[in-house]
N, C-alpha and C positions, 0 to 999 in steps of 0.2 A: 563558503559554508553560509547558510541563512543566519541572520543575526539574531541574538537572543533579545528578547523584548522586555521592556520595563512593564511595571503593574499598570497597564492602561489597555484600552481595548486593542486587541491585536489586529484588528482590521484597519486602524487608523494610519499605519504606515505601509500597508499591504498595496503598493502602488502598481499600475499596469506593468511598469518595467520590471518588477520583481516577478509577477506571474509569467511574463514572456520568458525571462531568464530560465524559470523552472521548466517551462515546456520544452526549451532547447536542451536542458541538461538531461532530460529523461529520454531524448529521441535516439541519441547516437547508437547505443547498443543495440536497441530494439530493432533499428533500421538495419544494422549490420546481420543479425540474425535472419531477418526475412530476406535480405539480399543474397546472403550465403546460400540460403535454401532454394532460392529462385534459380541461382547460377548452376547448382549442382542438381537441381530437379528432385532434390530428396527432401522435400517438405515434410513427409511422414516418418523420416528416419530420426532417431533420437541424436540431437547435436552433442558434440564432444563438451564435457564439462571444462570449465576455466580452471578448476582446481578443487581442493577439498579443505574443509575446516574441521575442527574437533568437534563431533556431534555433542559430546557431554557439555562442553562449553557453550555451544549454540543453543541447546535446548534450555539452558538456565535462564530463567525470567530476569529482565531487567528491572527498572524502577516501577515500570507499569505492569499489571497483571497481563500475562499474554492472553490474546483473544484467539479462541481455537475453534474450528469447525472439525468435526469428526470425533472418533473415538481415541482414547489415550493409548489403547494398545494396538493401534493400526500398525501394520509392518512398514509402511512408507510414511515419513513425515516431510511435508513441504513447509518451508519457511519462506515467506514473501515479505520483502521490504518494498514499500510503495509510497508514493507521493500523491496526494489528493488532486494536485494541479497537473499532474502527468497524463496526457492523453493516451500513452501506450498502457498505462496502468488501468485507465478506465477502459480501453478497448479489451484488455484481458478479462476484467471483471464482468463485462457484458456479453463477450463472445465465447471465450474459452472456459471460464470458471463454472458456468452453469453445467456444462457437459462433464467436467472433470468431477464436480460434485455429485452428479448423478451416477456416474460410472465407478468412481472410487471412494469418494468421502462417505456418501450415504450408505455404501455397501460395506463399510468397515475396512476398506483395503488402504485407505490413506487419510491422513489428517492435514489439516492446513493451519499453520500458526501465522497470523498476520500482524505485520510490525510497522510501526510508523517511521517513515524517513522523509520528512517534510523539506522541501527546497525552498520555500518562501513562507512568509507570515500567512498568507492566505491558506496554504496546505496545513500550517500548524492550527490556524483557527478551525478549519474543517475537522480535523482529528480531535481537537478540544470538544468540540460539539458531540461527537460520536462517542468520546468517553464520558461526557456528561449525561448522556441518555441512560435510561435504564440499561442494565447489561444485555438483556434479551433483544435490546433494540439496536445495539452495537453494529451489528452487520447489516441489518436492513438500513441503518442510516448511511453507513459507508456505500451501500448499493445506490441509495437515493442521490447521495452527493456525487458519486460518478456519473449516474445517468444525467444529472442536471450540471454537469461540469461546466459547460459552456455558458450557462446563465450566470454563474457566480465567478468562476476563475478568471474570466477575462472581461468582467464588467467594471465600468468606471467606479460603480459603487457596489462593493461585494456585500455589504451589510444587509441590504434589503432582500436579495434572493436567499441569502444564507438564513435570515430570520424566517422567511416563508418555509424553507424546508424544515427548520428546527420546530416550527410551530406543529408541523404534521407528526413530530415525534413527541409532542406534549410540552414543548417549551413555551414559557411566557416571556414577554419582553424583559421581565426582571431576571428569570433564570438564564436566559440568553446572554444578557450583559454579565451576569454574575460568573458565568462559565468562562467567557472570554477575557476576564480580568482576574482569573485564577493563576496567580504567578507560579505556584507549586506545580499546577498541571502543565503549564506551559514549559516549565523547567523539565519536568519528566518527558514530555513529548520530544523536546529537543535531545534529551539524554538518549533517546532510542535511536535517534539519527546518529548521534556521536558514536555510540557503541557500535552500530552497524558499520560505520566507516572505519573506526580505529581497530576493532577486534576481527571483523570478518571482511574487510576490504570493500565494502559496498560504496561505489561511486555513481551509480546511475540507477534508475528505476525503470520497471520493476527488476528486481534481483531476487532469484530463487536459490534456495539451497534444498536439494532433494536428497534425502539421507546423507547429508553433509557435503554433497557435490554442488558446485556453485554454477548457476547458469544466469548471465545477464541478458536481459531483453524479454519482450513479451512473447512467450512461447505459445505456439499454436495448440489446438486439441491434439492433432496428430503427434506433434513433438513432444508434449508433455505425457501423453498416453504412452509413447514408445518408451520414455524414460522410465515411467512407473512400471510398466509391463516387464521391463527388463530387472526389476528389483523384486518382482513377486515370485 
């Protein structure tokens, strides 16, 4: 588990080794999903869930307000646990989510609840910056951070590229530093991970709960569409 940080700049101990460990931690389940699909030739079939959780408990917000795409009364609810330094999470955000959003979220058929599951200090820092942005810029900030993941997640100095991204969202040097030294926010971001792990068995990212059914790994458009269609 990523160590809790003291009240200091969260980037100061985000070493290259920590980022590398996070990239490895998020890869196993996603690689297994892809490998299984390629072996069976059933990439478009809905994968079997790994189990189910209590949806009433799952949909209860944690210490942080849930960030949600879509309508509250959508018949399908997708809860995603992600880490900002996870390449499979970035791949899902860039290649799968736009189509799922167009087909299901924008049409009122599904909603997405996005929750923080940071594997390392850099992921926590990125989540903190997204939370410090105005609420309507949260998802655009997450999107920008995923698209530029290689520029900051594996850099020797993550602060410079993160500051450049943050400035596009309206941050100043002062507000950037204030955000990354907000101990309460850091504690709340870490609490999101701890809750996902202890209460819902999340151990890798991305992990999805679709109407309470658990799927670990970066699902393709066809796989997620098959799951959602089966629930509609």
